[in-house]
C-alpha positions as CSV (number, residue, x, y, z in Angstrom):
1,M,163.8,113.3,92.9
2,T,165.2,116.6,94.1
3,F,163.6,118.7,96.9
4,S,162.3,121.2,94.3
5,G,160.7,118.4,92.4
6,I,159.0,117.1,95.5
7,V,157.7,120.6,96.2
8,S,156.4,120.8,92.6
9,V,154.6,117.5,92.9
10,G,153.1,118.7,96.2
11,R,151.7,121.7,94.5
12,L,150.1,119.5,91.8
13,L,148.5,117.3,94.5
14,I,146.5,120.4,95.6
15,F,144.4,120.1,92.5
16,S,143.9,116.4,93.2
17,V,142.7,117.1,96.7
18,A,140.4,119.8,95.4
19,A,138.9,117.3,92.9
20,F,138.4,114.9,95.7
21,C,136.5,117.4,97.9
22,I,134.3,118.6,95.0
23,S,133.5,115.1,93.9
24,L,132.7,114.0,97.5
25,L,130.3,116.9,98.0
26,G,128.8,116.6,94.5
27,T,128.2,112.9,94.9
28,K,126.4,113.5,98.3
29,L,124.2,116.1,96.6
30,A,123.6,113.8,93.6
31,I,122.3,111.0,95.8
32,R,119.5,113.4,96.8
33,I,118.9,115.2,93.5
34,L,119.1,112.5,90.8
35,P,116.0,110.5,91.9
36,K,113.9,113.6,91.4
37,F,114.8,113.5,87.7
38,G,114.1,109.8,87.3
39,L,117.7,108.8,87.2
40,M,117.2,105.5,89.1
41,D,118.7,102.1,88.4
42,Q,116.0,99.5,89.1
43,P,117.0,95.9,90.2
44,G,116.3,92.9,87.9
45,G,117.7,91.5,84.7
46,R,121.5,91.5,84.6
47,H,121.6,93.9,87.6
48,I,122.9,92.4,90.9
49,H,121.7,95.0,93.3
50,K,118.4,94.4,95.2
51,Q,117.1,97.9,95.8
52,P,116.7,100.9,93.5
53,V,119.9,103.0,93.4
54,P,120.4,106.5,91.9
55,R,122.5,106.4,88.7
56,G,124.2,109.1,86.8
57,G,126.5,109.9,89.7
58,G,129.3,110.4,87.1
59,I,128.0,114.0,86.8
60,A,129.8,114.7,90.1
61,V,133.0,113.2,88.7
62,V,132.7,115.3,85.5
63,L,132.1,118.5,87.4
64,A,134.9,117.9,89.9
65,F,137.3,117.0,87.1
66,F,136.7,120.1,84.9
67,L,136.5,122.5,87.8
68,S,139.8,121.4,89.3
69,L,141.5,121.0,85.9
70,G,140.3,124.4,84.8
71,A,141.7,125.9,88.0
72,Y,145.1,124.3,87.3
73,F,145.2,125.6,83.7
74,L,144.3,129.1,85.0
75,W,147.2,128.8,87.4
76,S,149.6,127.4,84.9
77,P,148.6,128.1,81.3
78,P,149.1,125.0,79.1
79,T,151.4,124.9,76.1
80,G,148.8,123.0,74.0
81,N,145.0,122.6,73.7
82,L,144.8,119.6,76.0
83,F,142.1,121.2,78.1
84,F,139.8,121.9,75.2
85,R,140.5,118.4,73.7
86,L,139.1,117.0,76.9
87,L,136.4,119.6,77.5
88,L,134.5,119.7,74.1
89,P,134.3,116.0,73.2
90,G,134.2,115.0,76.9
91,G,131.4,117.4,77.6
92,A,129.5,116.0,74.6
93,L,130.0,112.4,75.9
94,A,128.9,113.5,79.4
95,I,125.6,115.0,78.0
96,L,125.1,111.8,76.0
97,G,125.7,109.7,79.1
98,V,123.1,111.7,81.1
99,L,120.5,111.2,78.4
100,D,121.3,107.5,78.2
101,D,121.0,107.1,82.0
102,R,117.6,108.7,81.8
103,Y,116.1,107.4,78.6
104,D,118.2,104.3,77.6
105,L,119.4,105.4,74.2
106,S,120.2,103.0,71.4
107,A,123.6,101.4,71.2
108,R,124.0,102.6,67.6
109,L,123.4,106.3,68.5
110,K,125.9,106.1,71.4
111,L,128.5,104.5,69.1
112,I,128.0,107.2,66.4
113,V,128.6,109.9,69.0
114,Q,131.6,108.2,70.4
115,I,133.1,107.9,66.9
116,L,132.4,111.6,66.3
117,C,134.2,112.5,69.5
118,A,137.2,110.4,68.6
119,V,137.3,112.1,65.2
120,A,137.2,115.5,66.9
121,V,140.1,114.5,69.1
122,Y,142.2,113.6,66.1
123,F,141.6,116.8,64.2
124,M,142.1,118.9,67.4
125,A,145.6,117.4,67.7
126,P,146.6,115.5,64.6
127,R,149.3,113.0,65.3
128,T,151.4,110.4,63.4
129,M,152.4,106.9,64.3
130,S,155.6,105.2,63.3
131,V,156.0,101.5,62.7
132,F,159.6,100.4,61.9
133,G,160.5,104.0,61.2
134,W,157.6,104.5,58.8
135,E,155.0,107.1,59.5
136,L,151.5,105.7,58.9
137,P,149.3,107.7,56.5
138,R,146.9,110.2,58.1
139,L,143.9,108.1,57.2
140,L,145.3,105.0,59.0
141,M,146.2,107.2,62.0
142,L,142.6,108.5,62.0
143,G,141.3,105.0,62.1
144,F,143.6,104.0,64.8
145,T,142.6,107.1,66.9
146,V,138.9,106.1,66.5
147,L,139.5,102.5,67.5
148,W,141.7,103.5,70.4
149,V,139.2,106.1,71.9
150,V,136.0,104.1,71.2
151,G,137.7,100.8,72.5
152,I,138.8,102.3,75.8
153,I,135.5,104.1,76.4
154,N,133.6,100.9,76.0
155,A,136.2,99.0,78.1
156,F,135.4,101.1,81.1
157,N,131.7,101.0,80.3
158,L,131.8,97.2,80.4
159,I,133.6,96.9,83.7
160,D,131.1,99.2,85.5
161,G,128.9,96.3,86.6
162,M,129.5,96.1,90.3
163,D,129.8,98.4,93.3
164,G,133.1,100.3,93.4
165,V,134.7,98.5,90.5
166,A,135.0,101.2,87.8
167,S,135.7,104.0,90.2
168,G,138.3,102.0,92.2
169,V,140.1,100.5,89.2
170,S,140.1,103.9,87.6
171,S,141.8,105.4,90.7
172,V,144.5,102.8,90.6
173,S,145.1,103.3,86.8
174,A,145.1,107.1,87.1
175,G,147.6,107.0,89.9
176,C,149.9,104.7,87.9
177,L,149.7,107.0,84.8
178,A,150.3,110.0,86.9
179,V,153.6,108.4,88.2
180,W,154.5,107.4,84.6
181,F,154.0,111.0,83.3
182,L,156.0,112.5,86.1
183,I,158.9,110.0,85.6
184,S,158.9,110.5,81.8
185,G,159.3,114.3,82.2
186,H,157.9,117.1,80.1
187,H,154.4,115.8,80.7
188,Q,153.3,117.8,83.7
189,D,149.9,118.7,82.1
190,E,149.0,115.0,81.5
191,A,150.2,114.1,85.0
192,V,147.8,116.8,86.5
193,V,145.0,115.4,84.4
194,M,145.5,112.0,85.9
195,L,145.9,113.4,89.4
196,V,142.7,115.3,89.1
197,L,140.9,112.2,87.7
198,L,142.3,110.2,90.7
199,G,140.8,112.7,93.1
200,S,137.5,112.8,91.3
201,C,137.2,109.0,91.3
202,L,138.2,108.6,94.9
203,G,135.7,111.2,96.1
204,F,133.0,109.3,94.2
205,L,134.2,105.9,95.5
206,R,133.3,107.0,99.1
207,Y,129.6,106.5,98.2
208,N,130.0,104.0,95.4
209,F,131.8,101.2,97.4
210,H,129.6,98.3,98.5
211,P,126.8,98.8,99.5
212,A,126.7,101.5,96.9
213,K,124.5,104.5,97.5
214,I,124.9,105.7,93.9
215,F,126.1,104.4,90.5
216,L,128.4,106.1,88.0
217,G,126.0,105.4,85.1
218,D,127.1,105.8,81.5
219,V,127.8,109.4,82.1
220,G,130.7,108.4,84.5
221,S,132.1,105.3,82.9
222,T,132.3,106.6,79.3
223,F,133.7,109.9,80.5
224,I,136.4,108.2,82.5
225,G,137.3,106.0,79.6
226,F,137.5,109.0,77.3
227,I,139.9,110.9,79.6
228,F,142.2,107.9,79.8
229,A,142.2,107.4,76.0
230,V,142.9,111.1,75.1
231,T,145.5,111.6,77.9
232,A,147.4,108.5,76.9
233,L,147.6,109.8,73.3
234,S,148.5,113.3,74.4
235,G,151.3,112.1,76.5
236,Q,153.2,110.6,73.6
237,D,156.1,112.3,71.9
238,R,155.6,114.0,68.5
239,A,155.2,110.6,66.7
240,A,153.5,108.0,68.8
241,T,155.0,104.5,68.5
242,L,153.6,101.1,69.3
243,T,155.9,100.7,72.3
244,S,155.0,104.2,73.7
245,L,151.3,103.3,73.7
246,L,151.9,99.9,75.4
247,I,152.6,101.3,78.9
248,P,149.4,103.4,79.2
249,L,147.5,100.4,77.8
250,L,148.9,98.2,80.6
251,A,148.1,100.9,83.2
252,I,144.4,100.5,82.3
253,G,144.9,96.7,81.8
254,V,141.9,95.4,83.8
255,P,139.1,97.0,81.7
256,V,141.0,96.4,78.5
257,F,141.7,92.8,79.4
258,D,138.0,92.3,80.4
259,E,136.9,93.8,77.0
260,V,139.3,91.4,75.1
261,L,137.9,88.4,77.0
262,A,134.4,89.5,76.3
263,V,135.0,89.6,72.5
264,W,136.9,86.3,72.6
265,R,134.2,84.6,74.7
266,R,131.2,85.8,72.7
267,S,132.9,85.1,69.3
268,V,133.6,81.5,70.3
269,R,130.1,81.0,71.5
270,K,128.7,82.4,68.3
271,L,130.8,79.9,66.4
272,L,129.6,77.1,68.6
273,N,126.0,78.1,68.2
274,P,125.1,80.3,65.2
275,S,121.7,81.1,66.9
276,A,123.4,82.5,70.0
277,Q,123.6,86.2,70.6
278,G,126.3,88.2,68.9
279,V,129.5,89.8,70.1
280,M,127.7,93.0,71.1
281,S,125.2,91.2,73.4
282,A,125.7,91.4,77.1
283,D,126.4,88.5,79.4
284,Q,127.3,87.8,83.0
285,D,130.8,86.4,82.5
286,H,132.8,89.6,83.0
287,L,135.7,89.5,85.5
288,H,133.6,91.1,88.2
289,H,130.8,88.6,87.7
290,R,133.2,85.7,88.0
291,L,134.9,87.0,91.1
292,L,131.5,87.7,92.7
293,R,130.5,84.1,92.1
294,E,133.8,82.9,93.6
295,T,134.0,85.2,96.6
296,G,130.3,85.6,97.2
297,E,130.8,89.2,98.3
298,Q,131.0,92.4,96.2
299,S,133.6,94.0,98.5
300,K,136.0,91.1,98.2
301,A,135.5,90.9,94.5
302,A,136.2,94.6,94.2
303,F,139.4,94.3,96.2
304,V,140.6,91.5,94.0
305,L,140.2,93.7,91.0
306,Y,142.0,96.5,92.7
307,Y,144.9,94.1,93.4
308,L,144.8,93.0,89.8
309,A,144.8,96.6,88.6
310,G,147.8,97.3,90.9
311,G,149.6,94.3,89.3
312,F,149.1,95.7,85.8
313,A,150.2,99.1,87.1
314,I,153.4,97.7,88.6
315,L,154.1,95.9,85.3
316,S,153.7,99.1,83.3
317,I,156.0,101.0,85.7
318,A,158.6,98.2,85.5
319,L,158.5,98.4,81.7
320,T,159.1,102.1,82.0
321,F,162.5,101.5,83.7
322,F,163.6,98.5,81.6
323,W,162.4,99.6,78.1
324,N,165.5,101.6,77.2
325,T,168.1,99.9,79.4
326,A,167.1,96.2,79.0
327,P,164.5,95.7,76.3
328,G,164.9,92.0,76.5
329,V,163.9,92.0,80.2
330,A,161.0,94.3,79.4
331,F,159.6,92.0,76.7
332,F,160.1,89.0,79.0
333,L,158.1,90.7,81.7
334,L,155.4,91.6,79.2
335,I,155.0,88.1,77.8
336,A,155.1,86.6,81.2
337,G,152.4,89.0,82.5
338,I,150.2,88.2,79.5
339,I,150.6,84.4,80.0
340,V,149.9,84.6,83.7
341,A,146.8,86.8,83.1
342,I,145.4,84.4,80.5
343,R,146.2,81.3,82.5
344,H,144.4,82.5,85.6
345,L,141.7,84.8,84.3
346,A,140.6,83.3,80.9
347,I,139.4,79.9,82.1
348,P,135.9,80.2,80.7
349,E,137.3,81.4,77.4
350,L,139.7,78.5,77.2
351,L,137.0,76.0,78.0
352,E,134.7,77.6,75.3
353,S,137.6,77.3,72.9
354,A,138.1,73.7,73.9
355,K,134.4,73.0,73.1
356,L,135.0,74.6,69.7
357,V,138.0,72.4,69.0
358,G,136.2,69.3,70.2
359,K,133.1,70.0,68.3
360,G,134.8,71.3,65.2
361,F,133.7,74.0,62.8
362,S,131.1,73.9,60.1
363,L,132.7,73.5,56.7
364,P,132.5,77.1,55.5
365,R,133.9,78.5,58.7
366,K,136.5,75.8,58.8
367,G,137.8,76.7,55.4
368,I,138.0,80.4,56.2
369,L,139.8,79.9,59.5
370,I,142.3,77.4,58.1
371,S,143.0,79.7,55.2
372,C,143.3,82.9,57.1
373,F,144.4,82.2,60.7
374,H,147.9,80.9,60.2
375,P,149.0,83.4,57.5
376,L,147.8,86.3,59.6
377,S,149.3,85.0,62.9
378,D,152.6,84.2,61.1
379,M,152.7,87.8,59.7
380,A,152.0,89.2,63.2
381,M,154.7,87.0,64.9
382,I,157.3,87.7,62.2
383,C,156.8,91.4,62.4
384,G,156.9,91.2,66.2
385,A,160.1,89.2,66.1
386,L,161.8,91.7,63.9
387,F,160.6,94.6,66.1
388,F,161.9,92.8,69.2
389,C,165.3,92.1,67.6
390,C,165.7,95.7,66.6
391,Q,164.9,96.8,70.1
392,L,167.3,94.3,71.6
393,L,170.2,95.2,69.3
394,R,169.3,98.9,69.4
395,F,169.0,98.7,65.6
396,H,167.1,101.6,63.9
397,L,165.2,99.8,61.2
398,H,164.2,101.8,58.1
399,G,161.1,100.8,56.2
400,L,163.0,99.6,53.1
401,V,165.2,97.3,55.2
402,A,162.1,95.9,56.9
403,L,160.6,95.1,53.5
404,L,163.8,93.4,52.4
405,I,163.7,91.1,55.4
406,L,159.9,90.5,55.7
407,T,158.9,90.1,52.1
408,P,161.0,87.1,51.1
409,I,160.2,85.2,54.3
410,L,156.4,85.8,54.0
411,L,156.4,85.0,50.3
412,T,158.4,81.8,50.9
413,L,156.0,80.7,53.6
414,Y,153.0,81.3,51.4
415,V,154.3,79.5,48.2
416,S,155.8,76.6,50.2
417,G,152.4,74.9,50.8
418,I,152.7,74.9,54.6
419,Y,149.4,76.6,54.8
420,R,147.8,73.5,53.3
421,V,148.9,71.6,56.4
422,Y,146.2,71.0,59.0
423,W,148.5,71.6,62.0
424,L,146.2,70.0,64.6
425,R,147.1,66.7,62.9
426,A,150.6,67.6,61.7
427,S,153.5,65.1,61.6
428,I,157.2,65.5,62.3
429,S,157.8,65.8,58.5
430,D,155.6,68.9,58.4
431,Y,157.7,70.6,61.1
432,S,160.8,69.6,59.1
433,R,159.3,71.1,56.0
434,L,158.6,74.3,58.0
435,M,162.3,74.5,59.0
436,W,163.6,74.1,55.5
437,T,161.1,76.7,54.3
438,F,162.6,79.2,56.7
439,L,166.1,78.3,55.7
440,F,165.2,78.9,52.0
441,G,163.6,82.2,52.9
442,A,166.8,83.2,54.8
443,M,168.8,82.5,51.6
444,L,166.4,84.7,49.6
445,V,166.8,87.5,52.2
446,C,170.6,87.4,51.8
447,V,170.4,87.5,48.0
448,V,167.9,90.4,48.1
449,F,170.1,92.3,50.6
450,G,173.2,91.7,48.5
451,V,171.5,93.2,45.4
452,A,170.2,96.1,47.4
453,S,173.7,96.8,48.8
454,Q,175.3,96.8,45.4
455,Q,172.7,99.2,44.1
456,N,173.3,101.4,47.2
457,W,169.6,101.2,48.2
458,V,170.6,100.5,51.8
459,Q,173.5,101.7,53.9
460,I,174.0,99.1,56.5
461,S,177.1,97.2,57.5
462,T,177.0,93.5,56.5
463,G,178.1,92.3,60.0
464,R,175.2,94.1,61.8
465,F,172.7,92.9,59.2
466,V,173.9,89.3,59.6
467,V,173.5,89.4,63.4
468,L,170.1,90.9,63.1
469,L,169.0,88.4,60.5
470,L,170.2,85.3,62.4
471,L,168.6,86.5,65.6
472,F,165.4,87.4,63.8
473,L,165.2,84.0,62.0
474,L,165.8,82.0,65.2
475,L,163.2,83.9,67.1
476,S,160.5,84.0,64.3
477,F,161.0,80.2,63.6
478,C,160.6,79.4,67.3
479,L,157.5,81.5,67.5
480,I,155.8,80.0,64.5
481,A,156.8,76.4,65.2
482,G,155.9,77.0,68.9
483,E,152.5,78.4,68.0
484,R,151.7,75.3,65.9
485,F,152.9,73.0,68.6
486,F,150.9,74.9,71.2
487,I,147.8,74.3,69.2
488,R,148.2,70.6,69.6
489,Y,149.1,70.9,73.2
490,A,146.3,73.3,73.9
491,E,143.8,71.0,72.2
492,G,144.6,68.2,74.6
493,M,145.0,70.4,77.6
494,W,141.7,72.3,77.1
495,L,139.8,69.1,76.3
496,F,141.2,67.6,79.5
497,K,140.1,70.7,81.5
498,L,136.8,70.7,79.8
499,Q,136.2,67.1,80.8
500,Q,137.3,67.9,84.3
501,S,134.8,70.7,84.5
502,R,132.1,68.3,83.4
503,L,133.1,65.8,86.0
504,L,133.0,68.4,88.8
505,A,129.5,69.4,87.6
506,N,128.3,65.8,87.7
507,P,127.8,64.4,91.3
508,E,127.2,60.9,89.9
509,R,130.6,60.4,88.4
510,S,132.5,57.2,88.8
511,R,135.9,56.8,90.4
512,A,138.0,54.7,88.0
513,L,141.4,53.0,88.2
514,I,143.2,52.2,84.9
515,Y,145.0,48.9,84.6
516,G,147.9,49.3,82.0
517,G,150.1,52.3,81.3
518,G,151.2,51.5,77.7
519,L,150.1,52.7,74.3
520,F,146.5,51.5,74.9
521,C,146.3,53.7,78.0
522,R,147.2,56.7,75.9
523,L,144.7,55.8,73.2
524,F,142.0,55.4,75.8
525,M,142.7,58.7,77.5
526,T,142.7,60.4,74.1
527,Y,139.4,58.7,73.2
528,H,137.8,59.5,76.5
529,F,138.7,63.2,76.6
530,R,137.7,63.7,73.0
531,V,134.5,61.5,72.9
532,G,133.7,60.8,76.5
533,N,131.5,57.9,75.5
534,L,131.5,56.1,78.8
535,Q,128.2,55.2,80.5
536,R,129.1,57.5,83.4
537,P,131.7,60.3,83.7
538,C,134.9,59.1,85.3
539,D,137.2,60.7,87.8
540,F,140.5,58.8,87.4
541,I,142.5,58.1,90.6
542,G,145.6,56.6,88.9
543,I,147.1,53.8,87.0
544,V,148.3,50.3,88.0
545,D,150.9,48.5,85.9
546,D,153.1,45.5,86.6
547,E,156.2,47.0,84.8
548,P,158.7,47.8,87.6
549,A,160.2,50.7,85.7
550,L,156.9,52.6,85.6
551,Q,156.3,52.5,89.4
552,G,156.0,56.1,90.8
553,M,156.0,57.6,87.3
554,R,153.4,59.8,85.7
555,I,151.7,58.7,82.5
556,N,149.3,60.8,80.5
557,G,148.8,63.0,83.5
558,L,148.1,60.2,86.0
559,S,150.4,58.6,88.5
560,V,151.3,54.9,88.5
561,I,150.3,54.0,92.1
562,G,151.1,50.3,92.2
563,K,150.8,46.9,90.6
564,A,147.9,44.5,90.2
565,A,149.0,42.8,93.4
566,D,148.4,46.1,95.2
567,L,144.7,46.5,94.4
568,D,143.5,45.7,97.9
569,R,145.9,48.3,99.4
570,I,144.9,50.9,96.8
571,Y,141.2,50.2,97.3
572,K,141.5,50.5,101.0
573,K,143.3,53.8,100.8
574,T,141.3,55.3,97.9
575,P,138.0,53.5,97.1
576,F,136.9,53.2,93.5
577,D,134.0,51.6,91.7
578,L,135.4,51.0,88.2
579,I,138.5,49.3,86.7
580,I,139.4,50.1,83.1
581,V,141.6,47.5,81.4
582,A,143.6,49.6,78.9
583,S,146.1,46.9,77.7
584,R,146.0,43.8,75.5
585,N,149.2,42.3,76.7
586,I,148.0,41.3,80.2
587,P,148.7,37.6,81.1
588,E,145.6,35.5,81.8
589,E,146.4,34.9,85.4
590,K,146.8,38.7,86.0
591,L,143.5,39.4,84.3
592,E,141.8,36.7,86.3
593,A,143.2,38.2,89.5
594,V,141.7,41.6,88.6
595,N,138.4,40.0,87.8
596,E,138.4,38.1,91.1
597,F,139.2,41.4,93.0
598,A,136.3,43.1,91.1
599,R,133.9,40.3,92.1
600,R,134.8,40.4,95.7
601,H,134.2,44.2,95.9
602,Q,131.3,44.2,93.5
603,L,133.1,46.5,91.0
604,K,132.7,46.9,87.3
605,V,135.4,46.1,84.8
606,L,135.6,47.8,81.5
607,H,137.8,46.5,78.7
608,F,139.0,49.1,76.2
609,S,139.9,47.6,72.8
610,I,140.3,48.5,69.2
611,S,139.0,46.3,66.5
612,E,139.4,46.1,62.7
613,E,136.6,45.0,60.4
614,V,137.4,44.3,56.7
615,T,134.7,44.1,54.1
616,D,135.7,42.0,51.1
617,F,133.7,42.8,48.1
618,S,135.8,40.7,45.7
619,Q,134.0,37.5,46.7
620,P,130.5,36.9,45.2
621,Q,127.7,37.3,47.7
622,A,125.8,34.1,48.5
């Protein structure tokens, strides 16, 4: 950045500092004034505070934001109507929030007002969105705008459940987006909006951090979410694309991710228990609730969320640098970030999903899920693979070419019968059938492309198209086959973790040693983690097996820690109270030695076996 650029940014920071000062003073006054109007948050219910605290402090944020932003636009007249797009719907939301903080309005009324504000945003600045070079119809773009604005508003509303979380996370996200807008260029107005929001949130955070003297209330959380939603849309080029919306979405990743987890968690619980509360019902399993239970202190939990928000911010800035120069690296960072976030932050959701897999679905739901899930997921992965390949090869894909590639593949998958395969119990032949289906679909794509080229419907060189097609087919097949394999892997992994969580919650669990590491051991482990039909839950310490080649190896997630002759040494080092014999090829002398060891130490021995019982109805009954 040049010296003049630094000076320009310094001038913009003046308005952020002004917003900070106004918010700081306004929040201090609000602490004294709001209780006189009945704007108090009482303890009890889902609330974690112990004393009444003034709520509705977001009024100070709203006033600081509009006063500072208005001063900026008076100093530097805007080229568009960004200020009024924020002022009119944002002011309506702020009034609604004040009334809700005072009178607890119904969720339906609040949703209707939020939708109306989103519609107003669209018509004040109608935009288009392009997918594979196609511009979406205005009606679809209107629907997207409503979903975007309402979703982000409620994401920030959901995360406002602990001292300093919403205002602190918003500060991190606003700073990240301000940097992104300044780097992108030609977005000075949007950068100032984020800088002013940053100052407003930081001024409020002074009195909102634990122990909080005032809460944002709905007036603050919904207003902050609205500003993020509208500014992210406003900062796009003439036609917003899916990729250009991804970076601001990552910048506000913490509240959005928490909202996604909430929908996932509540949906699975509803499937598990039809009488349970619906998706819109509140619970205490949000990210801040979990961190509070783990850390025991609100301040520590808040700092963890700040670090997490910073991680999302760094990821979004990294994507900004890599998106045009190295799109492959950008997609790798994105996928890796999503996997890490789910792996470490979605444990309750994974366990709930494991319960759903273990319990199974009721027949109507099972039919619907099996019929709809894989076709929809395949369509999403195939479209995503084509989009990624075009980005990687810098290939500008027209809508007609996209149809020529996608339609034969999707139709071939549908008519091939692979959607009648229950992939949780699929065989190798089913995966082979999937591979041949893809190859046949590729042949159809080549035929269709040849016909289109002869008719001059498309003007693309054959070499570039072949490279794109080969890369697309390889990636899409890996995604689809990998997703089906992951289902089987996840079923076992989630059930294993679910069983572990049950063990940790049961102080009377047994410590068990498994004798035998062959096929019966695998059958026993599968049976145990799916059915868990032992008299007492077991915590397995390892496996003993007399096969020399297995010593020191890991089998079914457990280590082979010795032979039958090493039982005394193992018991002395790690005491256990149960031996599970999971083999039917143990010599009698070995089995007797195990039984003798169990008698000496007063241990129980459990034999796992599989029996067959044949009923012959051909013989007459006596």
